[in-house]
ROSE-4610 file (N, C-alpha, C; in Angstrom, 1 decimal, always signed):
// ROSE-4610
residu = [M/M/M/V/V/V/H/H/H/F/F/F/Y/Y/Y/R/R/R/A/A/A/I/I/I/I/I/I/E/E/E/S/S/S/I/I/I/L/L/L/C/C/C/S/S/S/P/P/P/I/I/I/T/T/T/V/V/V/W/W/W/Y/Y/Y/A/A/A/A/A/A/S/S/S/T/T/T/A/A/A/K/K/K/D/D/D/K/K/K/G/G/G/R/R/R/L/L/L/Q/Q/Q/R/R/R/I/I/I/I/I/I/R/R/R/S/S/S/A/A/A/E/E/E/K/K/K/V/V/V/I/I/I/G/G/G/C/C/C/N/N/N/L/L/L/P/P/P/S/S/S/L/L/L/Q/Q/Q/D/D/D/L/L/L/S/S/S/T/T/T/L/L/L/R/R/R/T/T/T/L/L/L/K/K/K/R/R/R/A/A/A/R/R/R/R/R/R/I/I/I/V/V/V/A/A/A/D/D/D/P/P/P/A/A/A/Y/Y/Y/P/P/P/G/G/G/H/H/H/K/K/K/L/L/L/F/F/F/V/V/V/P/P/P/L/L/L/P/P/P/S/S/S/R/R/R/R/R/R/L/L/L/R/R/R/S/S/S/I/I/I/R/R/R/T/T/T/K/K/K/T/T/T/S/S/S/R/R/R/H/H/H/R/R/R/N/N/N/S/S/S/F/F/F/F/F/F/P/P/P/S/S/S/A/A/A/V/V/V/G/G/G/L/L/L/I/I/I/N/N/N/R/R/R/A/A/A/R/R/R/V/V/V/P/P/P/H/H/H]
num = [1/1/1/2/2/2/3/3/3/4/4/4/5/5/5/6/6/6/7/7/7/8/8/8/9/9/9/10/10/10/11/11/11/12/12/12/13/13/13/14/14/14/15/15/15/16/16/16/17/17/17/18/18/18/19/19/19/20/20/20/21/21/21/22/22/22/23/23/23/24/24/24/25/25/25/26/26/26/27/27/27/28/28/28/29/29/29/30/30/30/31/31/31/32/32/32/33/33/33/34/34/34/35/35/35/36/36/36/37/37/37/38/38/38/39/39/39/40/40/40/41/41/41/42/42/42/43/43/43/44/44/44/45/45/45/46/46/46/47/47/47/48/48/48/49/49/49/50/50/50/51/51/51/52/52/52/53/53/53/54/54/54/55/55/55/56/56/56/57/57/57/58/58/58/59/59/59/60/60/60/61/61/61/62/62/62/63/63/63/64/64/64/65/65/65/66/66/66/67/67/67/68/68/68/69/69/69/70/70/70/71/71/71/72/72/72/73/73/73/74/74/74/75/75/75/76/76/76/77/77/77/78/78/78/79/79/79/80/80/80/81/81/81/82/82/82/83/83/83/84/84/84/85/85/85/86/86/86/87/87/87/88/88/88/89/89/89/90/90/90/91/91/91/92/92/92/93/93/93/94/94/94/95/95/95/96/96/96/97/97/97/98/98/98/99/99/99/100/100/100/101/101/101/102/102/102/103/103/103/104/104/104/105/105/105/106/106/106/107/107/107/108/108/108/109/109/109/110/110/110/111/111/111/112/112/112/113/113/113/114/114/114]
x = [-8.4/-7.0/-6.8/-7.8/-7.8/-7.8/-8.7/-8.8/-7.5/-6.9/-5.6/-4.6/-4.5/-3.6/-3.8/-5.1/-5.4/-5.0/-5.3/-5.1/-3.7/-2.9/-1.5/-0.5/-0.5/+0.6/+0.3/-0.9/-1.2/-1.1/-1.6/-1.5/-0.1/+0.8/+2.3/+2.8/+2.5/+3.0/+2.5/+1.2/+0.5/+0.3/+0.6/+0.4/+1.2/+2.5/+3.2/+3.5/+2.7/+3.0/+2.9/+2.1/+2.0/+3.3/+4.1/+5.3/+6.5/+6.6/+7.8/+7.7/+6.5/+6.3/+6.9/+6.6/+7.0/+8.6/+9.2/+10.7/+11.4/+10.7/+11.4/+12.0/+13.0/+13.6/+12.8/+13.0/+12.3/+12.7/+13.9/+14.3/+13.5/+13.4/+12.6/+11.1/+10.6/+9.2/+9.0/+10.0/+9.9/+10.0/+10.8/+10.9/+9.6/+9.0/+7.7/+6.6/+6.6/+5.6/+5.7/+6.9/+7.1/+6.4/+6.4/+5.7/+4.2/+3.7/+2.2/+2.0/+2.8/+2.7/+2.7/+3.6/+3.7/+2.4/+1.9/+0.6/-0.5/-0.5/-1.5/-1.5/-0.3/-0.2/-0.7/-0.4/-0.8/-2.3/-2.9/-4.3/-5.1/-4.6/-5.3/-6.2/-6.0/-6.8/-6.0/-6.4/-5.7/-5.8/-4.7/-4.6/-4.2/-4.6/-4.1/-2.6/-2.0/-0.6/-0.2/+1.1/+1.6/+1.4/+1.5/+1.2/-0.3/-1.2/-2.6/-2.9/-2.3/-2.5/-2.0/-0.8/-0.2/-1.1/-1.6/-2.4/-3.7/-4.4/-5.6/-5.4/-4.4/-4.1/-3.7/-2.9/-2.4/-3.6/-4.4/-5.6/-6.5/-6.7/-7.6/-7.1/-5.8/-5.2/-5.1/-4.8/-4.8/-6.2/-7.2/-8.6/-9.0/-8.5/-8.8/-8.1/-6.9/-6.1/-6.8/-7.2/-7.9/-9.2/-9.9/-11.2/-11.0/-9.8/-9.6/-8.7/-9.3/-8.5/-7.6/-7.8/-7.0/-5.7/-5.6/-4.4/-3.3/-2.1/-0.9/-0.5/-0.7/-0.4/-1.5/-2.6/-3.8/-3.4/-2.6/-2.3/-1.5/-0.9/-0.1/-1.0/-2.3/-3.3/-4.1/-3.5/-4.1/-5.0/-6.3/-7.1/-7.0/-7.1/-7.1/-8.5/-8.8/-10.1/-10.6/-9.7/-10.1/-10.4/-10.5/-10.7/-9.5/-8.5/-7.2/-6.5/-5.4/-4.6/-3.3/-2.8/-1.6/-0.5/+0.4/+1.5/+2.5/+3.1/+4.1/+5.5/+6.1/+7.4/+8.5/+9.3/+10.4/+11.7/+12.7/+14.1/+14.9/+14.5/+15.3/+14.4/+15.0/+14.2/+13.7/+14.4/+14.0/+12.7/+12.5/+11.2/+10.2/+10.5/+9.6/+9.0/+9.8/+9.3/+8.7/+8.4/+7.8/+6.3/+5.6/+4.1/+3.3/+3.6/+2.7/+2.8/+4.0/+4.0/+3.4/+3.7/+3.1/+1.6/+1.1/-0.3/-1.1/-0.5/-1.1/-1.1/-0.1/+0.0/-1.1/-1.2/-2.3/-3.7/-3.9/-5.3/-5.5/-4.6/-4.8/-5.0/-4.3/-4.5/-5.8/-6.3/-7.6/-8.7/-8.5/-9.6/-9.6/-8.6/-8.6/-9.6/-10.5/-11.5/-10.7/-11.1/-10.4/-11.3]
y = [-11.1/-11.5/-12.5/-13.4/-14.3/-13.5/-12.5/-11.7/-11.0/-10.5/-9.8/-10.8/-12.0/-13.0/-13.4/-13.6/-14.0/-12.9/-11.6/-10.5/-10.1/-10.2/-9.8/-10.9/-11.8/-12.8/-13.9/-14.5/-15.5/-15.0/-13.8/-13.3/-13.1/-12.8/-12.6/-14.0/-15.0/-16.4/-17.0/-16.8/-17.6/-17.0/-15.7/-15.1/-15.9/-16.2/-16.9/-18.4/-18.9/-20.3/-21.4/-21.2/-22.2/-22.3/-21.3/-21.2/-21.8/-21.5/-21.8/-23.1/-23.5/-24.5/-25.8/-26.3/-27.6/-27.7/-26.6/-26.7/-26.2/-25.9/-25.4/-26.6/-26.3/-27.4/-27.6/-28.7/-29.0/-28.0/-27.5/-26.5/-25.2/-24.8/-23.5/-23.7/-24.9/-25.1/-25.1/-25.7/-25.7/-24.3/-23.5/-22.1/-21.3/-21.5/-20.8/-21.4/-22.7/-23.3/-22.8/-22.5/-22.0/-20.6/-19.8/-18.5/-18.8/-19.8/-20.1/-20.6/-21.4/-21.9/-20.8/-19.8/-18.7/-17.8/-17.7/-17.0/-17.7/-19.1/-19.9/-19.6/-19.5/-19.3/-17.9/-16.9/-15.5/-15.4/-16.0/-15.9/-16.8/-18.0/-18.9/-19.9/-20.1/-21.1/-21.7/-22.9/-23.6/-22.9/-22.9/-22.4/-23.5/-23.4/-24.4/-24.4/-25.6/-25.7/-25.1/-24.9/-24.4/-25.4/-26.7/-27.7/-27.7/-27.5/-27.4/-26.2/-25.1/-23.9/-24.1/-24.7/-24.9/-25.8/-26.9/-27.9/-27.2/-26.5/-25.8/-24.8/-24.0/-22.9/-23.5/-24.6/-25.2/-25.9/-26.6/-27.2/-26.2/-25.1/-24.0/-23.4/-23.1/-22.6/-23.5/-24.8/-25.8/-26.0/-26.1/-26.2/-25.1/-23.9/-22.7/-22.8/-23.4/-23.5/-24.6/-25.7/-26.8/-26.3/-25.4/-24.9/-23.8/-23.3/-22.2/-22.6/-23.0/-23.5/-22.4/-21.1/-20.1/-19.9/-20.5/-20.4/-21.1/-20.5/-21.1/-22.5/-22.8/-24.1/-25.1/-24.7/-25.6/-27.0/-26.9/-28.2/-29.2/-28.7/-29.7/-30.6/-30.2/-31.0/-31.9/-33.0/-33.9/-34.9/-34.9/-35.9/-37.3/-38.3/-39.7/-40.2/-41.4/-41.9/-42.2/-42.4/-42.6/-41.4/-40.2/-38.9/-38.4/-39.1/-38.6/-37.8/-37.2/-36.4/-37.2/-37.0/-37.7/-37.0/-37.8/-37.3/-36.7/-35.6/-34.9/-35.5/-36.0/-36.6/-35.5/-35.8/-34.8/-35.5/-34.8/-35.3/-34.8/-33.7/-33.1/-32.9/-32.9/-32.6/-31.2/-30.3/-28.9/-28.8/-29.5/-29.4/-30.2/-31.3/-32.2/-31.4/-30.5/-29.7/-28.4/-28.2/-27.0/-27.1/-26.0/-26.0/-27.1/-27.2/-28.0/-29.5/-30.1/-31.5/-31.8/-30.8/-31.0/-30.8/-29.9/-29.7/-30.9/-31.5/-32.7/-33.8/-34.0/-35.0/-34.7/-33.5/-33.1/-33.4/-33.0/-33.3/-34.8/-35.5/-37.0/-37.6/-37.1/-37.7/-37.3/-36.1/-35.6/-36.4/-36.9/-37.6/-39.1/-39.6/-41.1/-41.3/-42.2/-42.5/-43.3/-43.0/-43.6/-44.7]
z = [-64.8/-65.0/-66.2/-66.3/-67.5/-68.8/-68.8/-70.1/-70.4/-69.3/-69.5/-70.1/-69.4/-69.9/-71.4/-71.7/-73.1/-74.1/-73.7/-74.6/-74.7/-73.7/-73.7/-73.9/-72.9/-72.9/-74.0/-74.0/-74.9/-76.4/-76.6/-78.0/-78.5/-77.6/-77.9/-78.2/-77.3/-77.5/-78.8/-79.0/-80.0/-81.4/-81.6/-82.9/-84.0/-83.8/-84.8/-84.4/-83.5/-82.9/-84.0/-85.0/-86.1/-86.9/-86.9/-87.6/-86.8/-85.6/-84.8/-83.9/-83.5/-82.5/-82.9/-84.1/-84.5/-84.6/-84.9/-85.1/-83.8/-82.7/-81.5/-80.7/-79.9/-79.1/-77.8/-77.2/-75.9/-74.8/-74.9/-73.9/-74.1/-75.3/-75.6/-75.2/-75.5/-75.2/-73.7/-72.9/-71.5/-70.9/-71.5/-71.0/-71.2/-72.3/-72.6/-71.7/-71.5/-70.7/-69.2/-68.8/-67.5/-67.3/-68.4/-68.4/-68.1/-68.8/-68.6/-67.2/-66.7/-65.3/-64.3/-64.5/-63.7/-63.7/-64.9/-65.1/-64.4/-64.4/-63.7/-62.2/-61.7/-60.2/-59.8/-60.7/-60.4/-60.5/-61.6/-61.9/-60.9/-60.6/-59.8/-60.5/-61.8/-62.5/-63.5/-64.1/-65.1/-66.4/-67.1/-68.5/-69.4/-70.7/-71.7/-71.9/-72.0/-72.2/-73.6/-73.7/-75.0/-76.1/-75.8/-76.9/-77.3/-76.3/-76.7/-77.5/-77.2/-77.9/-79.4/-79.5/-80.8/-81.6/-81.0/-81.8/-82.2/-81.4/-81.8/-82.9/-82.7/-83.7/-85.1/-85.0/-86.3/-87.0/-86.2/-86.9/-87.5/-86.8/-87.3/-88.6/-88.6/-89.7/-90.9/-90.6/-91.7/-92.3/-91.5/-92.0/-92.9/-92.5/-93.4/-94.7/-94.7/-96.0/-96.8/-96.2/-96.9/-97.6/-96.9/-97.4/-98.5/-98.6/-99.6/-100.7/-101.9/-103.0/-103.6/-103.3/-103.9/-103.0/-101.9/-101.0/-101.7/-101.7/-102.4/-101.9/-100.6/-100.1/-100.1/-100.7/-100.7/-101.4/-102.4/-103.2/-102.3/-101.2/-100.4/-99.5/-99.4/-98.6/-99.6/-99.9/-100.9/-100.2/-100.4/-99.7/-100.3/-99.5/-99.9/-99.9/-100.5/-100.4/-99.0/-98.1/-96.7/-95.9/-96.6/-96.0/-95.2/-95.1/-94.5/-95.6/-95.2/-96.1/-96.4/-97.6/-98.0/-97.2/-96.6/-95.9/-96.8/-96.4/-97.2/-97.0/-98.0/-97.9/-97.7/-96.8/-96.5/-96.5/-96.9/-96.8/-95.7/-95.2/-94.1/-92.8/-91.7/-90.5/-90.4/-91.0/-91.1/-91.8/-92.9/-93.6/-92.9/-92.3/-91.5/-90.4/-89.8/-88.6/-89.0/-90.3/-90.8/-90.7/-91.0/-90.8/-91.6/-92.9/-93.7/-93.3/-93.2/-92.8/-91.4/-90.5/-89.1/-89.1/-89.9/-90.0/-90.6/-91.7/-92.2/-91.2/-90.4/-89.4/-88.3/-87.9/-86.9/-87.4/-88.7/-89.2/-89.3/-89.7/-89.8/-88.4/-87.4/-86.1/-85.5/-85.9/-85.4/-86.0/-87.2/-87.9/-87.6/-86.9/-86.6/-85.4/-85.6/-84.5/-83.4/-82.2/-81.0/-80.5]
C-alpha cells in the first residue's frame, strides 16, 4: 500500500511541488494535506506531511542547481564567506514566494547549527 501511495499519489502531488508550494494558500495546502491524512488512515501508517515533502524536494533541487554551474539559475545562489547564501531581494510577494528565494531561505535554514 505504501509503495502504491508513493508511486501514484505522492508522485502526482510532488512532481511540481517545488514550483507551486511556496506560493500556494493555506487553504490549498490544507486540502492537499487532507488527502495525505486520508491515505494514512487507509494504509495504517504515518506518511510525511506536505510541508516535509516540499522542503526535501526543494532542498534536493536547489543543491543540484548550486552544484551545476551551467544551470541558468546558478548565479542566483551566491555564497557568502560564512558558507550561507546571499538572500535574494524581492519587491513583490509573488517573487518572494517563487522557487529561488524560497530555496535560498531553506538552504540557509538547513545550514544554521542548532
